[in-house]
N, C-alpha and C positions, 0 to 999 in steps of 0.2 A: 575407526566408526565412532558415531556419537555415543552409543551406548558404553563404549569402553572408556570414555573419558571420565576422569574423577571428577565428581560434583562438588560444588562448593557453594557456600551461603551468599546470597545475592550481595550482602555488605562487603564481601571479600572482592568482588568484581565490578562493584558499582561505580568506582572511580575511573577505570579504564573503559568502561561502556559509555559513561558520561563524556569522555573525550571525543567519541564518535559522534553521540548524539548532540552534544552542544557545539562543538567545534568542527571537526573534520567534514561531516556530512553536510552541515548547513554552509560551509564554505563552498563546497562542491556544488550545491544547489544554487547559491548565488552566482557563481561563476556560470552555471549553465543558462541561468536566466539572462545574463549579460550577452551570452552568445546568441540566444534566442532573439533578443532585441535586435543585435547587429545583423542577424541572418534575415530577419523581416525587412530591415532597411535596405540591405544590399539586393534582396531578391526585387523589392517593389522598384528600386532604381535600376534593376537589370545590370548591375555590376557583378558579372559573373565570375570574374577572377577573384575577387574580394569575398564573394560568397563561398567559392570553393575553398579558400583558406579558412574561412569562418566555419565551414563543416568540419575541416580536419581538427582545428581546435576544439570545437564542441565534442567530436567523437573522442577526444583524448580525456576531456573532462568526464564524460560519461563513463569511460573504462576506468578511471580514477575512482569515480563514485561507486562503481560496482565492486571495486576491489576493497573500499572501505566498508561497504555493506557485507561482504564476505567476511571480513576479518571481525566486524562486530557480531555476526552470527556464529563465529567460532567462540567467541566469548560467552554468548548466550547459551550455547549448548553446554557449557560448563557449569551453569546456574543449577542448582538442585531443583527438582520438580515442585516442591512446596512453595517456592518463591516465583513460580511462573506467572500469577496474576500480577504481582507487583512489578515483575520485569516487563511484562506487556505495557503496563501504564507508562513505563519510562521510554520505551521504543516506539510506541504507537503514533505519536505525533510525527516524528521524523520520517517513519515508514510511509504514512500517508502523504506527507510532503513530496517524498521522492516518486511515489507512484502518480500523484497528481501532475508533477512537472513533466514526467515522461508522456502521460496521456495528453495533457494540453499541446504539447510541443508537436506530437503526432497528429492530433487533431486539427490543428491549425494548418498543417503542410501537406495533408493527404488527401484533400479534395480530388474527385475525379474530374476528367476534362469536361464532362457533361455538366457537372455541377458548377464547375467554373463559368462555363458559358451561360448557363442558366443565371447565375447571380450577376454576371457582367450585364446582360440584357436587361435584367430588372433595374440595376443600379443606373443604366444608361436611359432607360425610360423615365426613371424618377427625375434624373438631371434635366432631361428634355422638357418634362412637365414644368419643372421648376423654372426653367428658362423662358417658356412661354408665359407663364404667370407673371414673371418679372417683366416681360416685354409689354403684356396688356396694361401693366400698372405703371408704365414707365413714366407717365406724367407725374407720378407721386414723388419721384426721387430726381434729384438734381445735384450736380457737383459731387462733393465728397460724401453726401448722403447716400448715394446709390451703393447697393452692395457690390463688393469687389469680385470680379470674375475669378481671379485666382484663388480667392478664398473658398469659393463655393467648389471649385475644381479639386482643390485640396481635400476638402471634406468628402467628395464623392470618391476620391482616389483612396481614402482610408476605409470606405465602405466595400470596395472592391477587394475580391480574393487575391492572392499572391499570383503574379503572372507565372505561367508554367516555364520552367527551365528547359532551355533548348537541349535536345538529346546530343548534340555534338559539342557541348560544353562539359568541361571536367567537373563543374559544379553538380551536374546530374548524377555522375557516378558517385561522387563523394556524398551526396544527400543520400543514396541507397545504403551507403555504409552507415552513416548516422542514424537512419531510420531503423537499421537492424540492430544497432547498439541500444536505442532507446526501448525496442520492443523486448530485448534481453533484459534490460534494466527493469522494466516492469514486471517481467516474468519472474525475475529474481526477488523481487520485493514481495511479490504474491507468495512465492514459494517459501520465502522466510516467515511469512505470516502463517503459513500451514504448518510449519515445523513447530512453531510456538504453541499454537493451538492444539497440535497433536500431542506435545508434551503435557498440556494441561488436561487433555482428555485421559491420557494414560494415568495421570494422578488421580483423576475422579474415579476411574475404573478400580484402581487399587482401593481407594478409600470405600468405595461401594462393597468390595469384596470383604475388606476387613470388617466393616459394619455389619454384613451379612453373617460372617463367621462368628462375630461376637454374639449376634442374636440367636444363632443356632446353639452356641455353647450354652447361652443363658436358658434357652428352652429345654436343652439336654438336661441341665442341672435340676431344673424343676421337675421333670420327668423322673429323675433318678430319685429325687426326694420322695415322690409320690409312691415309687416302688418300694422304697425302703420302709415309708411309713405302712405301707399295705402288708409288707412281710412280717412286720412287728405286731400287728393285729390292731392297730389303731394308734391313736395320738398318744394314749396313756402308757404305751410300750408294753402291755400285757400280751402275752403270748395266747393263741387259741389253744383249746384243749387238744386238738388233734396233733399238736407239736410236741406234746408230752409223751415219753415212752413209758408204756405200762410194764412194770415188772410183777409177775405173780409172785406171792408169798411162798 
């Protein structure tokens, strides 16, 4: 359990933590970005076999990324509580990058069929309007000065959402696996963030209790001083007459 781990100052663990923050995790994120670019290309070109293989490679990268984040988390759990804020500043950027990479990947590839159809129709109407406009103004263009049809088609294609992967293709199944891996990655990053913040909240609670206890001790000391002064009869230390024992002669 994390509470049983021996806590160390951040300076003792800063170097191995930086190896994950500055080297291992950024390499995984860069590799994942390249997979994303290839996946977009293969899916737009409907190269389903290549898309399937790229999904598999991307899943392996996500799994490696999750493993590195878990190892970094183990190191962070060994950092003493008073260094939590400094630790959070070190790991916050790479944590945000990992979460953003997973969310953007999922956002680009998880549109519903209805949304795909809506965007496709909107882009097609826009392209049709553009074609009619160019036709009406055809007398303004001649020879090489006329816009190339291939260029406008390429532009429209980039505006279109990704074509849906046929259910009978292996790429459909491999995408579901990759999607699950990305969701788990994002959940792991958020869970890691909650652990770090929980440690800081625990430290803040301890500090509040210590400050409260110190205030109570200080107030108690003042009250004891007042009681002592009252029992001695005043500031000059003279005792009241009722405290003297009367002895008859």
